[in-house]
KOLBA-206674 format. One record per residue (C-alpha): residue in one letter; x, y, z. Coordinates in pm, 1 decimal. Layout:
- a, X, Y, Z .
...
//
This chain:
- m, 8626.0, 8096.0, 12326.5 .
- s, 8514.1, 8459.2, 12373.9 .
- r, 8420.2, 8668.6, 12071.9 .
- n, 8698.3, 8923.4, 12140.1 .
- r, 8960.4, 8654.1, 12181.0 .
- k, 8850.1, 8489.4, 11857.8 .
- t, 8856.1, 8825.4, 11676.4 .
- k, 9206.8, 8888.6, 11804.6 .
- e, 9332.9, 8550.2, 11688.0 .
- i, 9177.5, 8597.0, 11344.6 .
- l, 9341.4, 8937.7, 11310.0 .
- i, 9681.8, 8807.9, 11416.9 .
- c, 9660.5, 8528.5, 11159.0 .
- a, 9565.0, 8781.7, 10892.4 .
- l, 9854.4, 9010.2, 10986.3 .
- v, 10107.2, 8730.1, 10967.0 .
- a, 9973.2, 8624.0, 10626.9 .
- a, 9991.2, 8982.6, 10502.6 .
- g, 10349.4, 9034.6, 10618.5 .
- i, 10261.2, 9277.9, 10899.5 .
- l, 10500.6, 9267.9, 11190.2 .
- m, 10459.4, 9115.5, 11531.7 .
- a, 10777.4, 9143.1, 11736.5 .
- p, 10874.7, 8819.9, 11912.2 .
- g, 10861.5, 8830.2, 12290.6 .
- s, 10697.4, 9172.9, 12306.1 .
- d, 10378.2, 9255.7, 12491.8 .
- a, 10317.3, 9583.1, 12308.7 .
- s, 10139.6, 9568.3, 11976.8 .
- a, 10302.9, 9610.0, 11638.3 .
- d, 9988.2, 9600.5, 11429.4 .
- f, 10063.7, 9836.5, 11143.3 .
- t, 10115.1, 9840.8, 10772.2 .
- f, 10281.9, 10065.5, 10517.4 .
- g, 10134.2, 10301.4, 10263.0 .
- t, 10272.4, 10339.5, 9911.5 .
- p, 10632.3, 10470.9, 9910.7 .
- t, 10670.2, 10806.4, 9734.2 .
- n, 10985.9, 10961.7, 9595.6 .
- l, 11084.8, 11289.1, 9763.9 .
- g, 11123.6, 11445.8, 9421.3 .
- p, 11373.6, 11664.3, 9235.3 .
- t, 11400.8, 11936.1, 9501.0 .
- i, 11585.2, 11676.4, 9712.0 .
- n, 11696.0, 11397.5, 9477.6 .
- t, 11942.1, 11456.1, 9193.9 .
- q, 12101.0, 11245.1, 8920.8 .
- v, 12371.4, 11131.1, 9165.9 .
- e, 12338.1, 10928.7, 9485.5 .
- e, 12149.2, 11065.0, 9785.2 .
- g, 12129.1, 10896.3, 10125.2 .
- g, 12108.7, 10930.5, 10501.9 .
- p, 11767.0, 11099.7, 10542.3 .
- c, 11687.1, 11268.6, 10873.3 .
- i, 11395.2, 11498.9, 10951.4 .
- s, 11393.5, 11747.6, 11237.8 .
- p, 11141.5, 11688.2, 11520.7 .
- d, 10930.6, 11984.6, 11407.8 .
- g, 10920.4, 11843.6, 11054.3 .
- l, 11056.7, 12161.6, 10896.6 .
- e, 11418.2, 12063.5, 10820.5 .
- f, 11522.4, 11763.1, 10614.1 .
- y, 11891.6, 11668.2, 10630.7 .
- f, 12067.3, 11419.6, 10404.8 .
- y, 12387.3, 11374.9, 10208.1 .
- s, 12460.3, 11371.7, 9838.5 .
- f, 12761.9, 11259.3, 9638.7 .
- l, 12769.3, 11577.7, 9433.4 .
- s, 13150.0, 11564.8, 9411.8 .
- g, 13173.9, 11197.1, 9329.3 .
- f, 13109.5, 10873.2, 9513.9 .
- g, 13267.3, 10873.0, 9859.7 .
- n, 13282.6, 11253.0, 9889.9 .
- g, 12960.4, 11328.4, 10073.1 .
- t, 12806.8, 11674.4, 10088.3 .
- l, 12567.1, 11745.9, 10376.3 .
- r, 12249.2, 11913.5, 10254.4 .
- v, 11922.0, 12044.4, 10396.3 .
- a, 11577.2, 12121.5, 10255.4 .
- m, 11332.8, 12348.4, 10439.3 .
- r, 10958.7, 12413.8, 10446.6 .
- e, 10734.6, 12667.3, 10619.9 .
- s, 10493.2, 12408.5, 10761.0 .
- v, 10444.0, 12032.3, 10749.0 .
- e, 10173.5, 12088.3, 10485.6 .
- d, 10411.3, 12270.8, 10248.1 .
- p, 10642.3, 12109.2, 9991.8 .
- w, 11018.0, 12095.8, 10051.5 .
- s, 11225.0, 12381.3, 9916.4 .
- e, 11518.8, 12325.4, 9684.9 .
- a, 11787.1, 12157.7, 9896.8 .
- v, 12106.9, 12351.1, 9966.0 .
- s, 12447.9, 12237.5, 10085.6 .
- l, 12547.8, 12314.8, 10442.8 .
- q, 12820.0, 12573.9, 10479.4 .
- p, 13166.7, 12503.5, 10620.1 .
- p, 13274.7, 12379.5, 10865.0 .
- v, 13003.5, 12108.4, 10840.5 .
- s, 12964.6, 12095.8, 10462.3 .
- s, 13126.7, 11756.9, 10409.7 .
- g, 13012.0, 11426.0, 10554.6 .
- t, 12743.2, 11158.9, 10535.8 .
- a, 12450.1, 11015.6, 10737.4 .
- p, 12334.5, 11322.2, 10935.5 .
- c, 12118.8, 11279.2, 11246.4 .
- i, 11961.9, 11573.4, 11429.5 .
- s, 11879.7, 11569.7, 11801.2 .
- t, 11530.5, 11614.4, 11942.9 .
- d, 11596.4, 11975.7, 12041.9 .
- g, 11736.2, 12049.3, 11694.5 .
- l, 12062.4, 12179.5, 11842.1 .
- s, 12302.5, 11890.4, 11773.4 .
- l, 12385.4, 11735.7, 11436.8 .
- y, 12569.9, 11402.6, 11427.8 .
- f, 12732.6, 11286.6, 11103.7 .
- d, 13012.1, 11074.7, 10955.9 .
- s, 13337.0, 11220.3, 10830.0 .
- d, 13693.1, 11118.8, 10742.0 .
- r, 13821.6, 11470.6, 10815.4 .
- p, 14153.1, 11512.9, 11000.2 .
- g, 14155.9, 11471.1, 11377.1 .
- g, 13962.3, 11146.0, 11394.2 .
- s, 14040.4, 10804.1, 11535.0 .
- g, 14024.4, 10599.6, 11215.0 .
- g, 13900.3, 10570.0, 10857.7 .
- v, 13559.7, 10734.1, 10920.7 .
- d, 13440.2, 10869.0, 11255.4 .
- i, 13121.3, 11010.0, 11404.8 .
- w, 13131.2, 11382.8, 11472.7 .
- a, 12884.5, 11632.5, 11621.1 .
- a, 12817.6, 11998.1, 11551.3 .
- t, 12600.1, 12218.1, 11772.5 .
- r, 12415.2, 12548.2, 11752.0 .
- a, 12273.2, 12778.0, 12019.8 .
- t, 11930.5, 12809.4, 11854.0 .
- i, 11774.9, 12661.5, 11541.5 .
- s, 11834.5, 12997.3, 11370.5 .
- d, 12209.5, 12994.6, 11435.6 .
- p, 12477.7, 12836.8, 11213.5 .
- w, 12639.2, 12508.2, 11307.8 .
- s, 12960.6, 12519.8, 11509.1 .
- s, 13287.6, 12347.9, 11422.4 .
- p, 13233.1, 11970.7, 11451.3 .
- v, 13375.0, 11781.5, 11748.8 .
- n, 13489.5, 11420.5, 11726.4 .
- l, 13302.1, 11192.7, 11967.8 .
- g, 13634.4, 11052.4, 12082.8 .
- p, 13791.4, 10707.2, 12131.7 .
- a, 13517.1, 10580.7, 12363.2 .
- v, 13284.9, 10585.7, 12061.9 .
- n, 13505.4, 10589.1, 11752.0 .
- s, 13758.6, 10319.6, 11668.0 .
- s, 14055.8, 10291.7, 11435.6 .
- d, 13821.1, 10137.7, 11180.5 .
- f, 13498.3, 10269.5, 11022.7 .
- d, 13220.1, 10404.5, 11248.9 .
- m, 12914.1, 10542.6, 11069.8 .
- g, 12538.2, 10606.5, 11066.7 .
- a, 12457.9, 10746.4, 11411.4 .
- s, 12104.0, 10760.8, 11552.1 .
- v, 12047.8, 10940.1, 11882.7 .
- s, 11755.3, 10862.1, 12114.0 .
- a, 11492.5, 11126.0, 12187.9 .
- d, 11626.7, 11179.9, 12541.5 .
- g, 11981.8, 11214.5, 12405.0 .
- l, 12116.1, 10936.5, 12629.1 .
- e, 12166.2, 10655.6, 12374.0 .
- l, 12355.7, 10669.5, 12046.6 .
- y, 12329.0, 10376.1, 11805.9 .
- f, 12566.7, 10338.7, 11511.1 .
- g, 12728.4, 10089.0, 11275.2 .
- s, 13093.0, 9987.4, 11296.8 .
- y, 13338.4, 9760.8, 11116.7 .
- r, 13567.2, 9733.2, 11421.5 .
- p, 13689.9, 9400.8, 11561.5 .
- g, 13490.2, 9231.4, 11833.4 .
- g, 13168.0, 9197.3, 11640.7 .
- s, 12994.2, 8919.6, 11448.8 .
- g, 13218.2, 8920.1, 11143.6 .
- d, 13104.8, 9214.1, 10930.1 .
- w, 12951.7, 9550.9, 11014.2 .
- d, 12763.6, 9542.0, 11345.4 .
- v, 12532.3, 9774.2, 11536.6 .
- w, 12687.5, 9925.8, 11849.1 .
- i, 12554.2, 10152.9, 12124.9 .
- t, 12705.7, 10415.6, 12352.0 .
- k, 12524.6, 10567.3, 12650.8 .
- r, 12558.9, 10860.5, 12888.1 .
- a, 12391.2, 10948.9, 13218.3 .
- t, 12291.1, 11301.2, 13117.3 .
- t, 12328.5, 11515.0, 12806.6 .
- s, 12607.8, 11701.2, 12987.7 .
- n, 12815.6, 11385.1, 13028.5 .
- q, 13059.9, 11235.7, 12782.1 .
- w, 12955.4, 10930.0, 12586.6 .
- g, 13053.1, 10599.8, 12747.1 .
- t, 13246.3, 10313.8, 12592.2 .
- a, 13059.6, 10168.2, 12294.6 .
- m, 12913.4, 9818.2, 12330.7 .
- n, 12814.3, 9566.1, 12066.7 .
- l, 12439.5, 9491.1, 12065.0 .
- g, 12517.6, 9121.6, 12041.0 .
- p, 12397.4, 8825.1, 11832.0 .
- t, 12026.8, 8899.1, 11879.7 .
- i, 12071.6, 9204.9, 11656.3 .
- n, 12394.7, 9139.0, 11467.9 .
- s, 12469.9, 8863.6, 11217.3 .
- a, 12769.9, 8749.8, 11017.0 .
- d, 12649.2, 8979.8, 10738.3 .
- f, 12620.9, 9358.4, 10716.8 .
- d, 12418.5, 9516.3, 10999.6 .
- g, 12427.7, 9893.5, 11023.1 .
- h, 12255.6, 10229.4, 10971.1 .
- p, 12035.2, 10187.7, 11281.4 .
- c, 11743.6, 10417.0, 11365.5 .
- i, 11595.8, 10434.1, 11715.2 .
- s, 11227.9, 10532.9, 11727.6 .
- p, 11117.6, 10843.6, 11923.9 .
- d, 10965.0, 10630.0, 12200.6 .
- g, 11286.4, 10426.3, 12227.9 .
- l, 11103.5, 10095.6, 12189.4 .
- t, 11167.9, 10013.8, 11823.9 .
- l, 11500.1, 9988.7, 11643.2 .
- f, 11523.6, 9980.6, 11263.6 .
- v, 11838.7, 9830.7, 11109.4 .
- t, 11976.8, 9793.1, 10757.1 .
- s, 12097.2, 9437.7, 10703.1 .
- s, 12217.3, 9212.0, 10421.8 .
- r, 12139.4, 8892.3, 10615.0 .
- a, 11951.1, 8603.7, 10457.8 .
- g, 11572.1, 8625.7, 10437.9 .
- g, 11543.7, 8964.6, 10271.8 .
- q, 11414.6, 9084.6, 9935.4 .
- g, 11732.8, 9249.4, 9804.7 .
- d, 12102.8, 9293.6, 9875.7 .
- w, 11999.6, 9524.1, 10162.0 .
- d, 11670.7, 9530.8, 10351.6 .
- i, 11534.6, 9723.5, 10647.0 .
- w, 11458.2, 9514.2, 10954.1 .
- m, 11317.1, 9602.3, 11296.7 .
- t, 11323.9, 9485.4, 11654.5 .
- r, 11111.7, 9578.3, 11959.3 .
- r, 11144.9, 9594.6, 12333.2 .
- t, 10862.8, 9640.7, 12583.7 .
- t, 11043.7, 9901.8, 12795.2 .
- k, 11377.2, 10079.0, 12768.5 .
- d, 11512.6, 9847.4, 13040.0 .
- d, 11427.4, 9530.3, 12847.1 .
- d, 11640.7, 9343.2, 12595.2 .
- w, 11579.1, 9377.4, 12223.4 .
- g, 11389.5, 9100.6, 12047.5 .
- a, 11510.1, 8931.3, 11730.6 .
- l, 11513.0, 9136.0, 11411.2 .
- v, 11208.5, 9098.9, 11185.4 .
- n, 11212.9, 9185.7, 10813.8 .
- l, 10969.6, 9463.2, 10717.7 .
- g, 10841.6, 9229.3, 10449.0 .
- p, 10783.2, 9227.7, 10070.6 .
- n, 10516.4, 9497.8, 10094.8 .
- f, 10799.2, 9736.2, 10184.0 .
- n, 11137.9, 9586.0, 10100.4 .
- t, 11217.7, 9520.4, 9734.6 .
- s, 11514.4, 9429.9, 9516.5 .
- a, 11591.5, 9804.6, 9505.2 .
- g, 11796.4, 9773.4, 9824.6 .
- e, 11615.3, 9971.9, 10095.8 .
- s, 11849.5, 10114.4, 10360.1 .
- e, 11927.3, 10400.4, 10600.6 .
- p, 11588.3, 10419.6, 10775.8 .
- s, 11484.1, 10733.6, 10963.4 .
- i, 11150.2, 10782.1, 11136.9 .
- s, 10955.4, 11102.0, 11200.5 .
- a, 10893.4, 11230.3, 11552.7 .
- d, 10530.3, 11117.4, 11549.6 .
- g, 10624.0, 10769.2, 11429.6 .
- r, 10395.1, 10797.2, 11127.0 .
- t, 10649.0, 10835.9, 10842.5 .
- l, 10955.5, 10628.4, 10758.5 .
- y, 11220.1, 10786.3, 10535.4 .
- f, 11472.7, 10565.7, 10358.1 .
- s, 11711.9, 10541.8, 10066.6 .
- d, 11736.4, 10289.2, 9788.0 .
- w, 12067.1, 10211.0, 9626.6 .
- t, 11963.8, 10092.2, 9283.1 .
- t, 11749.4, 10226.6, 9001.8 .
- l, 11507.6, 9932.2, 9026.8 .
- r, 11230.9, 10110.9, 9220.4 .
- p, 11002.3, 10284.8, 8966.2 .
- g, 10961.4, 10659.0, 8996.4 .
- g, 11315.6, 10746.0, 9097.7 .
- v, 11513.0, 11051.9, 8993.3 .
- g, 11876.1, 10943.2, 9000.6 .
- k, 12114.7, 10659.0, 9081.5 .
- a, 12002.7, 10635.9, 9445.3 .
- d, 11710.9, 10833.6, 9584.5 .
- l, 11539.4, 10923.6, 9908.3 .
- w, 11182.5, 10806.8, 9967.4 .
- q, 10911.7, 10827.6, 10231.4 .
- v, 10632.8, 10590.8, 10329.4 .
- s, 10351.0, 10629.7, 10579.8 .
- i, 10324.2, 10388.2, 10872.2 .
- e, 9956.0, 10313.9, 10920.2 .
- p, 9817.2, 10173.1, 11245.0 .
- i, 9557.1, 9903.0, 11191.7 .
- c, 9239.2, 10049.7, 11340.5 .
- d, 8992.7, 9799.3, 11191.6 .
- l, 8989.5, 9597.2, 11511.2 .
- n, 8708.0, 9361.7, 11412.5 .
- t, 8831.0, 9314.3, 11051.6 .
- d, 8507.9, 9423.7, 10882.3 .
- l, 8690.0, 9665.3, 10646.8 .
- k, 8560.3, 9976.0, 10822.2 .
- v, 8652.0, 10173.3, 11133.0 .
- d, 8339.4, 10259.0, 11330.2 .
- s, 8165.4, 10238.9, 11666.1 .
- a, 8215.1, 9861.3, 11681.8 .
- d, 8591.9, 9912.8, 11692.9 .
- m, 8542.9, 10187.1, 11951.4 .
- h, 8350.8, 9945.4, 12175.0 .
- i, 8632.2, 9689.1, 12153.4 .
- m, 8881.4, 9953.8, 12266.5 .
- v, 8656.8, 10069.6, 12552.5 .
- d, 8614.2, 9709.1, 12667.7 .
- h, 8992.0, 9685.2, 12715.9 .
- w, 9056.2, 10035.2, 12851.4 .
- g, 9359.8, 10044.6, 13082.9 .
- e, 9474.4, 9695.9, 12980.2 .
- n, 9781.4, 9576.7, 12794.3 .
- y, 9573.7, 9445.9, 12502.7 .
- p, 9779.7, 9429.3, 12179.8 .
- l, 9482.9, 9431.5, 11941.3 .
- c, 9384.8, 9786.1, 12047.0 .
- d, 9734.6, 9919.1, 12118.8 .
- i, 9763.8, 10155.6, 11822.0 .
- g, 9904.6, 10468.9, 11987.0 .
- p, 10091.0, 10688.9, 12037.8 .
- m, 10325.9, 10519.9, 11792.1 .
- p, 10162.5, 10290.6, 11534.1 .
- w, 10296.8, 9993.3, 11729.2 .
- g, 10160.0, 10107.9, 12065.2 .
- d, 10307.3, 10140.2, 12414.2 .
- g, 10161.7, 9850.0, 12611.0 .
- n, 9858.9, 10033.4, 12755.0 .
- i, 9513.9, 10112.7, 12617.0 .
- d, 9445.0, 10476.7, 12696.8 .
- i, 9349.2, 10812.2, 12548.0 .
- q, 9643.4, 10801.2, 12309.6 .
- d, 9503.4, 10489.5, 12143.5 .
- f, 9156.5, 10643.6, 12131.1 .
- t, 9300.2, 10954.7, 11961.6 .
- v, 9453.0, 10741.9, 11686.4 .
- l, 9126.5, 10550.4, 11644.1 .
- a, 8935.5, 10879.2, 11617.2 .
- e, 9163.8, 10994.8, 11335.6 .
- h, 9061.2, 10688.0, 11132.4 .
- l, 8701.3, 10667.5, 11247.7 .
- y, 8437.2, 10649.0, 10978.9 .
- r, 8675.0, 10671.0, 10685.8 .
- l, 8416.6, 10459.4, 10503.7 .
- a, 8191.4, 10741.0, 10383.7 .
- v, 7910.7, 10535.1, 10230.7 .
- h, 7824.9, 10173.7, 10148.9 .
- w, 7541.4, 10077.6, 9916.5 .
- k, 7520.2, 9699.2, 9938.4 .
- l, 7241.2, 9693.9, 9673.3 .
- d, 7098.0, 9386.1, 9842.2 .
- e, 6734.3, 9506.9, 9853.9 .
- t, 6462.0, 9287.9, 9707.0 .
- d, 6230.9, 9568.0, 9589.9 .
- g, 6148.5, 9935.5, 9629.9 .
- s, 6290.6, 10264.9, 9511.1 .
- i, 6555.7, 10314.8, 9781.4 .
- a, 6917.2, 10195.1, 9768.3 .
- y, 7002.0, 10199.4, 10136.6 .
- d, 7334.3, 10322.5, 10273.1 .
- s, 7427.2, 10055.8, 10527.8 .
- f, 7692.7, 10279.9, 10682.1 .
- g, 7523.5, 10620.2, 10718.8 .
- d, 7232.2, 10824.7, 10595.7 .
- h, 7316.7, 10866.2, 10226.4 .
- d, 7032.2, 10655.9, 10086.4 .
- g, 7006.3, 10665.1, 9707.0 .
- t, 6690.0, 10703.1, 9498.2 .
- v, 6630.2, 10437.2, 9232.3 .
- n, 6508.8, 10579.7, 8899.0 .
- g, 6365.8, 10399.4, 8597.0 .
- n, 6284.9, 10039.5, 8666.8 .
- p, 6604.6, 9848.2, 8750.3 .
- f, 6562.9, 9492.0, 8867.9 .
- w, 6662.4, 9392.3, 9220.4 .
- q, 6832.7, 9053.0, 9202.0 .
- s, 6850.6, 8945.4, 9562.4 .
- a, 7104.3, 8663.9, 9518.7 .
- g, 7281.2, 8743.1, 9193.3 .
- g, 7568.8, 8962.1, 9305.5 .
- t, 7919.2, 8886.7, 9424.6 .
- i, 7825.9, 8986.8, 9779.9 .
- g, 7457.7, 8908.1, 9833.5 .
- g, 7227.5, 9069.8, 9580.1 .
- a, 7284.4, 9316.3, 9297.3 .
- l, 7097.9, 9580.3, 9096.6 .
- v, 7041.8, 9513.5, 8725.8 .
- f, 7034.3, 9820.4, 8495.1 .
- d, 6867.2, 9811.2, 8152.0 .
- g, 7092.3, 10063.8, 7972.9 .
- i, 6791.3, 10282.8, 7879.9 .
- d, 6682.8, 10493.2, 8178.8 .
- d, 6782.2, 10307.4, 8494.8 .
- y, 7008.4, 10483.0, 8746.7 .
- v, 7045.8, 10568.3, 9114.7 .
- d, 7100.2, 10926.1, 9229.7 .
- t, 7246.3, 11001.6, 9570.5 .
- p, 7270.6, 11298.7, 9807.7 .
- f, 7596.1, 11485.0, 9875.3 .
- i, 7864.0, 11265.2, 10033.3 .
- l, 8199.9, 11444.1, 10012.9 .
- d, 8374.5, 11728.4, 9829.9 .
- p, 8628.1, 11554.2, 9602.9 .
- a, 8848.7, 11866.5, 9590.1 .
- k, 8911.0, 11877.0, 9965.5 .
- g, 9080.9, 11545.6, 10029.2 .
- s, 9172.7, 11200.2, 9908.0 .
- f, 8893.9, 10953.8, 9839.1 .
- s, 8838.0, 10604.8, 9697.6 .
- v, 8538.4, 10451.2, 9520.9 .
- f, 8488.9, 10081.6, 9441.9 .
- a, 8216.5, 9858.5, 9298.8 .
- w, 8158.3, 9514.3, 9154.3 .
- v, 8029.9, 9523.1, 8794.0 .
- y, 7919.2, 9271.2, 8534.0 .
- c, 7868.3, 9430.3, 8193.1 .
- w, 7905.4, 9390.8, 7817.6 .
- t, 7858.0, 9730.0, 7650.1 .
- p, 8148.7, 9978.3, 7606.1 .
- g, 8109.4, 10352.8, 7656.8 .
- q, 7882.6, 10347.2, 7959.2 .
- v, 7908.2, 10513.8, 8299.2 .
- i, 7932.9, 10323.9, 8627.4 .
- i, 7950.5, 10621.6, 8866.2 .
- s, 7947.5, 10994.1, 8789.1 .
- q, 7971.4, 11312.7, 8991.4 .
- k, 7681.7, 11555.9, 8959.8 .
- g, 7720.3, 11931.5, 8963.4 .
- e, 7867.8, 12207.4, 8749.2 .
- f, 8214.7, 12053.5, 8737.5 .
- g, 8100.4, 11693.3, 8753.9 .
- g, 8228.2, 11407.9, 8545.5 .
- t, 8268.8, 11032.1, 8522.7 .
- w, 8437.9, 10874.9, 8822.4 .
- l, 8422.4, 10523.1, 8675.0 .
- g, 8324.6, 10422.7, 8324.4 .
- t, 8429.3, 10229.7, 8015.5 .
- n, 8599.8, 10346.5, 7700.6 .
- p, 8344.7, 10368.7, 7415.5 .
- s, 8573.3, 10195.2, 7165.4 .
- d, 8675.3, 9879.4, 7348.9 .
- g, 8531.0, 9879.4, 7703.5 .
- k, 8852.3, 9953.8, 7892.5 .
- l, 8814.7, 10098.3, 8241.7 .
- m, 8863.3, 10476.5, 8254.7 .
- t, 8795.4, 10780.8, 8469.1 .
- g, 8700.2, 11129.5, 8356.8 .
- f, 8740.1, 11282.7, 8702.3 .
- s, 8908.6, 11621.3, 8646.1 .
- g, 8913.9, 11533.9, 8276.4 .
- m, 8794.6, 11878.4, 8171.8 .
- n, 9137.9, 12019.6, 8254.9 .
- f, 9365.8, 11717.6, 8258.3 .
- g, 9209.0, 11464.1, 8023.6 .
- t, 9080.7, 11119.0, 8102.8 .
- l, 9286.8, 10843.9, 8261.5 .
- e, 9243.0, 10514.9, 8076.0 .
- s, 9367.0, 10166.1, 8151.7 .
- e, 9438.7, 9870.7, 7928.0 .
- s, 9192.2, 9651.4, 8118.0 .
- v, 8873.4, 9556.8, 7934.0 .
- i, 8588.6, 9501.2, 8180.4 .
- t, 8300.5, 9459.1, 7929.9 .
- d, 8377.5, 9088.2, 7887.1 .
- v, 8064.4, 8950.1, 8061.1 .
- l, 8257.8, 8863.4, 8376.1 .
- w, 8240.7, 9005.9, 8727.0 .
- h, 8513.0, 9262.3, 8796.3 .
- h, 8596.9, 9465.3, 9102.9 .
- v, 8669.6, 9815.2, 8972.5 .
- g, 8796.2, 10116.5, 9158.6 .
- f, 8914.4, 10473.8, 9135.2 .
- v, 9136.7, 10652.8, 9388.0 .
- y, 9222.1, 11020.2, 9396.7 .
- d, 9525.7, 11072.0, 9618.2 .
- m, 9557.5, 11428.5, 9745.9 .
- e, 9913.2, 11364.6, 9871.6 .
- t, 10045.8, 11293.6, 9522.9 .
- f, 9764.9, 11465.9, 9326.3 .
- q, 9728.2, 11153.5, 9113.1 .
- r, 9437.5, 10940.6, 8994.2 .
- r, 9469.3, 10563.4, 9008.0 .
- l, 9249.9, 10291.5, 8855.3 .
- y, 9214.5, 9937.0, 8988.4 .
- v, 9069.8, 9617.9, 8841.7 .
- d, 9034.2, 9306.4, 9058.1 .
- g, 9264.4, 9445.2, 9325.7 .
- v, 9546.2, 9540.2, 9087.4 .
- q, 9644.6, 9892.3, 8987.5 .
- v, 9599.3, 9927.3, 8611.5 .
- a, 9659.2, 10300.2, 8548.6 .
- e, 9810.9, 10602.1, 8724.5 .
- d, 9874.6, 10964.0, 8632.9 .
- t, 10233.4, 11063.2, 8558.8 .
- t, 10169.3, 11430.5, 8640.2 .
- a, 9973.4, 11613.5, 8908.1 .
- v, 9596.7, 11643.3, 8863.6 .
- s, 9383.4, 11880.3, 9068.0 .
- g, 9060.1, 11777.3, 9236.4 .
- v, 8714.0, 11883.1, 9121.6 .
- p, 8489.4, 12066.0, 9371.7 .
- s, 8127.9, 11965.3, 9419.7 .
- d, 7844.0, 12002.9, 9668.0 .
- s, 7620.4, 11760.5, 9479.8 .
- g, 7573.8, 11386.4, 9491.6 .
- l, 7641.0, 11105.3, 9245.6 .
- n, 7467.2, 10910.4, 8971.8 .
- i, 7519.0, 10535.5, 8975.5 .
- g, 7465.9, 10391.8, 8628.9 .
- a, 7450.6, 10717.6, 8430.3 .
- s, 7646.7, 11032.6, 8345.2 .
- n, 7596.8, 11354.7, 8539.3 .
- d, 7380.2, 11500.1, 8259.2 .
- l, 7190.1, 11170.6, 8204.0 .
- d, 7304.8, 11147.0, 7842.8 .
- s, 7108.9, 10868.9, 7671.6 .
- t, 7427.2, 10690.6, 7555.9 .
- s, 7571.6, 10680.0, 7906.3 .
- f, 7316.0, 10457.2, 8082.4 .
- f, 7469.6, 10140.3, 8219.6 .
- s, 7348.3, 9796.1, 8117.2 .
- g, 7445.9, 9510.8, 8343.3 .
- f, 7488.3, 9436.6, 8713.9 .
- i, 7631.5, 9668.3, 8981.3 .
- d, 7696.5, 9540.3, 9332.0 .
- d, 7844.8, 9661.5, 9662.7 .
- v, 7940.8, 10025.3, 9597.2 .
- r, 8175.3, 10173.7, 9859.5 .
- i, 8325.9, 10521.5, 9895.3 .
- y, 8604.6, 10601.0, 10141.6 .
- n, 8714.6, 10948.1, 10246.6 .
- q, 9081.7, 10865.5, 10203.3 .
- s, 9319.2, 10691.8, 9967.0 .
- l, 9311.7, 10320.5, 10045.8 .
- s, 9634.3, 10120.3, 10054.7 .
- v, 9716.5, 9850.5, 9802.1 .
- k, 9658.8, 9588.7, 10070.4 .
- e, 9315.2, 9725.3, 10160.3 .
- i, 9211.8, 9740.8, 9794.9 .
- g, 9326.7, 9383.0, 9744.3 .
- s, 9114.9, 9267.8, 10038.1 .
- l, 8805.1, 9437.6, 9892.5 .
- a, 8849.7, 9244.8, 9568.5 .
- q, 8862.2, 8904.5, 9737.2 .
//
């Protein structure tokens, strides 16, 4: 068996075990995972139910509905922002004649808005309507019913239009389906034509249970569906199906898995134009961090770029991609969407480049002697001070460095500015004395990245503590056992997070700013080398990443 084939099979096995999706019968890759879902916050969510998220292709308008006037009386709302880097403004209700309705969906050109409404002039209980505007600066026109070819005398809701405007997916309770709500599709030859007669997507997609609120991806090759069928995590889950080309049939639905779906009832998926962010609603208060009865959330969709599964993205992964350039090779098919397009080309290389070298430094601490702690990833070699003992076989991964708690430490050159982006730092430690520093940041504004509480040895971080206080966990690590400890500063949420043995043990409840620095680090001592701060014990395998690692990645490091 070739090395590349073996690597591919190992990765596929790992993805299946981790709950990452591989669409049945599809040649294109679906190797991706999810980040940590984040609540869209009080500028969008209120104390009542919100649902039906939809973001404009330019990422500057966010449409949704809210039951401000009571359940069942939806109000269409929109939040705006100046750029994709800015926060969302306070959401406002759309003005008549499109102020009432649910489940908005905006077209690729931003000039058509589809939504549900029970207003007069429809075909049944709830119909799908569309409003248009001449430019994105103009107001919406009076809505037009999509007519009897699309709408029925029953309930028709949750439209999702394809990027080319030629396919419209929606949910319907009409007869002729699988027994409950089903997903239907209507097509048209051009955007100037009327929509054709709606067709049921059939038993591959629909079940005897609820199937609705579809979302077609921008490339037209992935369909997300809300379903209550068996095999999910809650009353409602989000599922997905793939097809290799737009002319192929859809594969069977696959659950997005327990790393995404929960008992909170995830539903109403909507994906960004670049395929990198999934917006959704939950319909319970079970998901921590919510604002009201039902909230809107977002989660990043992360392509898996670690092609050789060595926990770093580097030139080795680049060589694998180059070896399969121009092929339909699922392992490397990570662009333009996170699930690929069936061909290894410049779009895949662009995605790989975005993730390349996110491991900033790796001190294995496996040396047998000498005064250099070598960076196995780059050129950030550390200088060993004092007289720590190299224990070549006593660590969790190879050797380890033993510190005496008196004057032993390692100082490093500059690696990254912790105020300019997210970063993660992890190490294995074996210690017994509270109040000592594992890793500290040098410089005028420096502080303890990882350390132990002086009273009881609980893991803590003093990063940005001068202005925001320390973040402490309830996890004691000075118990003479090996522990994998970590600290993450997430620039997207402006929060610090602490991890012990792959599990998050503390997180900020408010925003915390980063701390600038152009200096390096001390391993095993505070930034000012205070005599009480020197570490006594073993430190092994120190890694720093220039981004916030996912829960899954952190768990794999702690194995």
